[in-house]
C-alpha positions in Angstrom: -37.0 44.9 -42.7 -33.5 42.8 -41.5 -35.7 41.1 -39.0 -38.1 40.3 -42.0 -35.7 38.7 -43.8 -34.1 36.9 -41.5 -37.4 34.7 -40.5 -37.7 34.0 -43.8 -34.3 32.7 -43.9 -35.4 30.7 -40.8 -39.0 29.7 -42.1 -36.4 28.1 -44.8 -34.1 26.5 -43.3 -37.0 24.7 -40.6 -38.8 23.9 -44.4 -35.5 21.9 -45.9 -34.5 20.3 -42.8 -38.4 18.9 -41.7 -38.6 17.4 -45.3 -40.3 19.7 -47.6 -37.7 20.3 -49.3 -38.0 18.8 -53.5 -34.5 19.9 -54.7 -34.7 23.2 -56.1 -38.3 23.6 -56.1 -41.0 25.0 -53.0 -40.7 28.5 -51.9 -42.2 30.4 -49.1 -42.7 34.0 -49.3 -43.3 37.2 -46.8 -45.1 40.1 -47.5 -43.0 43.4 -47.7 -43.5 46.2 -45.2 -43.3 48.4 -47.3 -46.0 47.8 -49.7 -43.4 46.8 -52.4 -44.9 43.2 -53.3 -43.3 39.9 -51.3 -39.8 38.7 -50.5 -39.4 35.1 -51.4 -36.5 32.5 -51.5 -35.3 32.2 -55.2 -35.1 29.8 -57.6 -32.2 27.6 -58.9 -31.4 26.7 -54.7 -33.0 24.4 -51.9 -34.9 25.9 -48.7 -31.5 25.0 -46.7 -29.2 27.3 -49.2 -31.1 30.3 -48.8 -29.1 33.3 -47.5 -30.0 36.8 -47.5 -28.5 37.8 -50.9 -30.5 35.4 -52.3 -33.8 36.5 -51.4 -35.4 38.2 -53.9 -38.2 41.4 -53.6 -40.7 40.7 -56.4 -43.7 43.0 -57.4 -47.4 41.8 -58.5 -45.8 42.1 -62.0 -43.1 39.6 -61.7 -40.0 42.1 -61.3 -37.3 41.6 -59.3 -36.8 44.9 -57.1 -34.0 43.8 -54.8 -31.9 40.8 -54.3 -29.5 38.7 -56.5 -31.6 35.7 -56.9 -33.8 34.4 -59.7 -37.5 34.4 -58.7 -39.4 31.8 -59.3 -41.7 31.1 -61.9 -44.6 30.6 -59.4 -44.4 34.2 -57.7 -48.2 34.3 -58.7 -48.7 31.9 -56.3 -47.8 34.2 -53.5 -48.6 37.9 -54.9 -52.0 36.9 -55.6 -52.9 35.3 -52.5 -51.3 38.2 -50.5 -53.3 40.5 -53.2 -57.0 38.7 -52.3 -56.3 38.0 -48.5 -55.1 41.3 -46.7 -55.3 38.9 -43.2 -52.2 36.8 -45.0 -48.7 38.2 -44.7 -46.9 34.6 -45.5 -47.4 32.0 -47.8 -45.9 28.4 -48.4 -46.0 26.4 -51.4 -43.9 23.1 -51.3 -44.6 19.2 -52.6 -44.8 17.2 -49.7 -45.0 13.0 -51.1 -47.3 12.8 -48.4 -49.7 15.2 -49.4 -49.2 14.8 -52.9 -50.5 11.2 -52.7 -52.9 12.8 -50.7 -54.1 14.8 -53.1 -54.4 11.8 -55.5 -56.5 10.0 -53.7 -59.5 12.6 -54.0 -60.7 11.3 -50.1 -61.7 14.1 -47.8 -59.4 14.9 -45.2 -60.9 13.4 -41.7 -59.9 14.8 -38.4 -58.0 11.0 -37.6 -55.4 13.3 -35.2 -55.1 16.8 -33.9 -53.1 18.0 -36.6 -56.3 17.4 -39.3 -58.5 19.8 -36.7 -57.0 22.7 -38.2 -58.3 22.0 -41.2 -61.6 20.1 -40.8 -64.6 20.5 -41.1 -64.4 22.5 -44.2 -61.0 24.2 -44.1 -58.9 22.8 -46.3 -59.5 24.0 -50.3 -58.6 22.2 -53.7 -57.4 23.4 -56.9 -58.1 20.8 -59.6 -55.7 22.1 -62.4 -52.4 20.4 -62.1 -50.3 22.9 -63.7 -47.9 25.0 -62.5 -49.0 28.7 -61.8 -47.5 30.9 -63.6 -49.7 33.9 -64.4 -51.9 36.1 -62.9 -55.0 34.8 -64.0 -53.7 31.5 -62.7 -52.7 32.4 -59.6 -56.3 34.6 -58.7 -57.7 31.2 -59.3 -55.8 29.2 -56.6 -56.4 32.8 -54.3 -60.5 31.9 -55.0 -60.2 28.4 -54.3 -58.5 29.0 -51.2 -61.3 31.9 -50.1 -60.5 32.2 -46.2 -59.3 28.8 -45.2 -55.4 28.2 -44.0 -54.5 25.4 -47.1 -55.2 24.3 -50.4 -54.1 20.9 -51.8 -53.1 21.4 -55.7 -54.1 18.5 -57.7 -51.0 16.3 -59.4 -48.9 19.5 -57.8 -48.5 20.3 -54.4 -50.1 22.5 -51.6 -50.3 25.9 -50.4 -50.8 26.9 -46.3 -50.7 30.9 -45.5 -51.1 32.4 -42.1 -50.7 36.2 -40.7 -46.9 36.0 -40.4 -44.0 32.9 -41.5 -44.7 31.2 -38.2 -48.3 30.1 -38.5 -48.1 29.4 -42.4 -45.1 27.1 -41.7 -46.8 25.4 -38.7 -50.1 25.0 -40.8 -48.1 23.3 -43.9 -46.4 20.8 -41.0 -49.5 20.4 -39.6 -51.2 19.4 -43.3 -48.2 17.3 -43.8 -48.8 14.7 -40.6 -52.4 14.8 -41.0 -52.0 13.6 -44.8 -49.9 11.3 -43.6 -51.6 10.0 -40.8 -54.6 9.4 -42.6 -52.8 7.1 -45.7 -51.3 5.1 -42.8 -54.9 4.3 -41.3 -56.8 4.0 -45.1 -53.8 1.5 -45.8 -54.7 -0.5 -42.6 -58.3 -0.1 -42.8 -60.3 1.4 -45.4 -63.2 2.2 -42.8 -60.6 4.2 -40.1 -62.8 6.3 -37.1 -62.7 10.1 -36.8 -63.8 12.8 -34.8 -67.2 14.1 -35.5 -67.1 17.8 -36.4 -68.3 19.0 -33.0 -65.1 17.3 -31.7 -62.9 18.3 -34.1 -63.6 22.1 -33.9 -63.4 21.8 -29.6 -59.8 20.6 -30.3 -59.2 22.9 -32.9 -60.3 25.7 -30.6 -57.9 24.1 -28.0 -55.1 23.0 -29.5 -54.3 25.5 -32.4 -54.2 29.1 -30.3 -51.6 31.6 -31.3 -49.7 30.8 -28.2 -49.6 27.0 -29.3 -48.4 28.1 -32.9 -45.9 30.5 -31.8 -44.5 27.5 -29.3 -44.9 25.3 -32.3 -42.7 27.5 -34.1 -40.2 27.5 -31.6 -39.6 24.1 -30.9 -39.4 23.2 -34.4 -36.3 25.6 -34.3 -34.8 24.7 -31.4 -34.7 20.9 -32.6 -33.2 22.1 -36.4 -30.5 24.2 -34.2 -29.8 20.6 -32.0 -29.4 18.7 -35.2 -26.9 21.1 -36.9 -25.1 21.1 -33.5 -24.8 16.8 -33.7 -24.1 16.9 -37.1 
């Protein structure tokens, strides 16, 4: 259990440092190994402010079973996705500006970069209701819209990424931000931008996003975070 909480703290640190912070909003969660619910970042603090005491264990009904922090009202994003997806061990929800902007354009994500091949063809879902996800019913609707995909855009709201563990969920969030940012840049320069066809995109994904490469990217993000903290 301590190792699991340390991994969640690291995920929060990386997300905050990388730029996924949104003041006190946004959250990451990991499935409790004891089956009691989810451990998640607490409300009222930024990603980079998390400590072990501020992590909270939340059950499917929103009850706090452990931890001294307050739970986010959008806990159903995590509990309902984890309830629906036995293959998922961790969930990230952030409001990265480029992703929010990209979702508002209603463009389909195109594989103009390696990053985007993680989500195409047909691996990026979309949830059209922009309200906060505060009820079990809303969380279930997000989980249904997500299906078996690795990520979903929440229109006028943000993004959700999932993974077998926190490494995969966080790296997926980073890749989605990069993919959206590159496409916005390309579209601003030339609306008729080019991109890989489906065959090339799948080939790139299979070569680029192996489990080994995802783990290596996760370790790299941590090394960069630690180097920059030492310089500060």
